[in-house]
C-alpha atoms as an extended CHARMM CRD file, in Angstrom:
* protein
*
        80  EXT
         1         1  MET       CA            -76.8660000000       55.2630000000       20.6010000000  PROA      1               0.0000000000
         2         2  PRO       CA            -78.2400000000       58.6190000000       20.5690000000  PROA      2               0.0000000000
         3         3  ALA       CA            -77.1980000000       59.7190000000       17.3150000000  PROA      3               0.0000000000
         4         4  ILE       CA            -78.4430000000       56.7570000000       15.5960000000  PROA      4               0.0000000000
         5         5  LEU       CA            -81.9000000000       57.5590000000       17.3700000000  PROA      5               0.0000000000
         6         6  VAL       CA            -81.7090000000       61.0640000000       16.4320000000  PROA      6               0.0000000000
         7         7  VAL       CA            -81.3820000000       59.9960000000       12.6860000000  PROA      7               0.0000000000
         8         8  LEU       CA            -83.9980000000       57.4260000000       12.4960000000  PROA      8               0.0000000000
         9         9  ALA       CA            -86.1750000000       59.8810000000       13.8390000000  PROA      9               0.0000000000
        10        10  GLY       CA            -85.4360000000       62.2460000000       11.1220000000  PROA      10              0.0000000000
        11        11  ILE       CA            -85.9610000000       59.5260000000        8.5300000000  PROA      11              0.0000000000
        12        12  LEU       CA            -89.1040000000       58.3020000000       10.0390000000  PROA      12              0.0000000000
        13        13  LEU       CA            -90.6330000000       62.1390000000       10.3600000000  PROA      13              0.0000000000
        14        14  ALA       CA            -89.1130000000       62.7420000000        6.4590000000  PROA      14              0.0000000000
        15        15  VAL       CA            -91.2730000000       59.3110000000        5.2880000000  PROA      15              0.0000000000
        16        16  LEU       CA            -94.5030000000       60.5630000000        7.3660000000  PROA      16              0.0000000000
        17        17  LEU       CA            -94.3000000000       64.1000000000        5.8030000000  PROA      17              0.0000000000
        18        18  GLY       CA            -93.3680000000       62.7460000000        2.3130000000  PROA      18              0.0000000000
        19        19  LEU       CA            -96.4440000000       60.7340000000        2.3770000000  PROA      19              0.0000000000
        20        20  LEU       CA            -98.9410000000       63.3510000000        4.5270000000  PROA      20              0.0000000000
        21        21  VAL       CA            -97.5330000000       66.7220000000        2.6360000000  PROA      21              0.0000000000
        22        22  GLY       CA            -95.5040000000       66.2200000000       -0.0920000000  PROA      22              0.0000000000
        23        23  ALA       CA            -92.1340000000       64.7830000000       -1.6090000000  PROA      23              0.0000000000
        24        24  ARG       CA            -90.4980000000       67.6820000000       -1.4130000000  PROA      24              0.0000000000
        25        25  VAL       CA            -91.4240000000       68.7610000000        2.2950000000  PROA      25              0.0000000000
        26        26  GLY       CA            -89.9720000000       64.7310000000        2.6220000000  PROA      26              0.0000000000
        27        27  SER       CA            -86.8560000000       65.5460000000        0.5350000000  PROA      27              0.0000000000
        28        28  LEU       CA            -85.8460000000       68.5150000000        2.3900000000  PROA      28              0.0000000000
        29        29  THR       CA            -86.7330000000       66.9030000000        5.9780000000  PROA      29              0.0000000000
        30        30  ILE       CA            -84.2400000000       64.3810000000        4.9250000000  PROA      30              0.0000000000
        31        31  ALA       CA            -81.6290000000       66.9350000000        3.8240000000  PROA      31              0.0000000000
        32        32  GLY       CA            -82.2650000000       68.5390000000        7.3670000000  PROA      32              0.0000000000
        33        33  THR       CA            -81.4490000000       65.2130000000        9.1610000000  PROA      33              0.0000000000
        34        34  LEU       CA            -78.3370000000       64.7010000000        6.9570000000  PROA      34              0.0000000000
        35        35  ALA       CA            -76.9610000000       68.2450000000        8.0230000000  PROA      35              0.0000000000
        36        36  VAL       CA            -77.8390000000       67.4390000000       11.9030000000  PROA      36              0.0000000000
        37        37  ALA       CA            -76.0990000000       64.2460000000       11.4190000000  PROA      37              0.0000000000
        38        38  GLY       CA            -72.8840000000       66.1120000000        9.9100000000  PROA      38              0.0000000000
        39        39  THR       CA            -72.8600000000       68.5900000000       12.5620000000  PROA      39              0.0000000000
        40        40  TRP       CA            -73.1820000000       66.1040000000       15.4980000000  PROA      40              0.0000000000
        41        41  ARG       CA            -70.3840000000       64.3780000000       13.9130000000  PROA      41              0.0000000000
        42        42  ALA       CA            -68.4790000000       67.6120000000       13.6530000000  PROA      42              0.0000000000
        43        43  VAL       CA            -68.9140000000       68.6200000000       17.1240000000  PROA      43              0.0000000000
        44        44  ALA       CA            -68.9940000000       65.6030000000       19.0650000000  PROA      44              0.0000000000
        45        45  PRO       CA            -65.8000000000       64.7850000000       21.1980000000  PROA      45              0.0000000000
        46        46  GLY       CA            -65.4780000000       61.0230000000       20.7780000000  PROA      46              0.0000000000
        47        47  GLY       CA            -67.5200000000       60.6480000000       17.4450000000  PROA      47              0.0000000000
        48        48  PRO       CA            -71.1160000000       59.1460000000       17.9630000000  PROA      48              0.0000000000
        49        49  ALA       CA            -71.2760000000       55.5950000000       17.3620000000  PROA      49              0.0000000000
        50        50  GLY       CA            -73.1130000000       54.8070000000       14.4950000000  PROA      50              0.0000000000
        51        51  LEU       CA            -72.3780000000       57.9300000000       12.4100000000  PROA      51              0.0000000000
        52        52  ALA       CA            -68.4220000000       57.4610000000       12.3370000000  PROA      52              0.0000000000
        53        53  ILE       CA            -67.4410000000       55.9150000000        8.9060000000  PROA      53              0.0000000000
        54        54  ARG       CA            -64.1530000000       57.2910000000        8.1630000000  PROA      54              0.0000000000
        55        55  SER       CA            -62.2330000000       60.0090000000        9.5210000000  PROA      55              0.0000000000
        56        56  ARG       CA            -64.0400000000       63.2100000000       11.2510000000  PROA      56              0.0000000000
        57        57  GLY       CA            -63.4290000000       65.5510000000        8.5760000000  PROA      57              0.0000000000
        58        58  PHE       CA            -64.8500000000       62.8740000000        5.7650000000  PROA      58              0.0000000000
        59        59  ASP       CA            -67.8910000000       62.0220000000        7.6080000000  PROA      59              0.0000000000
        60        60  VAL       CA            -68.7590000000       65.6170000000        7.9770000000  PROA      60              0.0000000000
        61        61  PHE       CA            -68.0170000000       66.5800000000        4.4120000000  PROA      61              0.0000000000
        62        62  LEU       CA            -69.7980000000       63.4100000000        3.1920000000  PROA      62              0.0000000000
        63        63  CYS       CA            -73.0190000000       64.1550000000        5.5700000000  PROA      63              0.0000000000
        64        64  TRP       CA            -72.9940000000       68.1750000000        4.8440000000  PROA      64              0.0000000000
        65        65  SER       CA            -72.3360000000       67.2020000000        0.9060000000  PROA      65              0.0000000000
        66        66  ALA       CA            -75.1740000000       64.9140000000        0.5010000000  PROA      66              0.0000000000
        67        67  ALA       CA            -77.8510000000       67.1520000000        2.1510000000  PROA      67              0.0000000000
        68        68  THR       CA            -76.4470000000       69.9380000000       -0.0190000000  PROA      68              0.0000000000
        69        69  VAL       CA            -77.3920000000       67.8080000000       -2.7160000000  PROA      69              0.0000000000
        70        70  VAL       CA            -80.2910000000       66.6170000000       -1.5190000000  PROA      70              0.0000000000
        71        71  ALA       CA            -82.0000000000       70.0100000000       -0.6880000000  PROA      71              0.0000000000
        72        72  VAL       CA            -80.9270000000       71.2930000000       -4.1830000000  PROA      72              0.0000000000
        73        73  LEU       CA            -82.7260000000       68.3410000000       -5.9690000000  PROA      73              0.0000000000
        74        74  ALA       CA            -85.6490000000       68.7860000000       -3.5580000000  PROA      74              0.0000000000
        75        75  LEU       CA            -85.7830000000       72.6240000000       -4.4950000000  PROA      75              0.0000000000
        76        76  THR       CA            -85.1510000000       72.6120000000       -8.4620000000  PROA      76              0.0000000000
        77        77  ALA       CA            -87.1710000000       69.2080000000       -9.4820000000  PROA      77              0.0000000000
        78        78  PRO       CA            -89.6890000000       69.9350000000      -11.7420000000  PROA      78              0.0000000000
        79        79  GLY       CA            -93.2290000000       68.2190000000      -10.2860000000  PROA      79              0.0000000000
        80        80  VAL       CA            -91.9360000000       67.4100000000       -6.7630000000  PROA      80              0.0000000000
């Protein structure tokens, strides 16, 4: 349950920052949230409920890959 709350808090923070500061900051916050979720899944002994989709390696790869893609798009997209 704590894992879901951390991810939910990250998404809410990203929405607030996106509205108040800018889309780039909001997108980078989402990337950070994905990276934290992947790290949590990698180091948690039993796998956090709600973050376990498939195997541990696949979940970590998926979260970290998505974090990388979102961060790169946030930093390179023109006019964001």
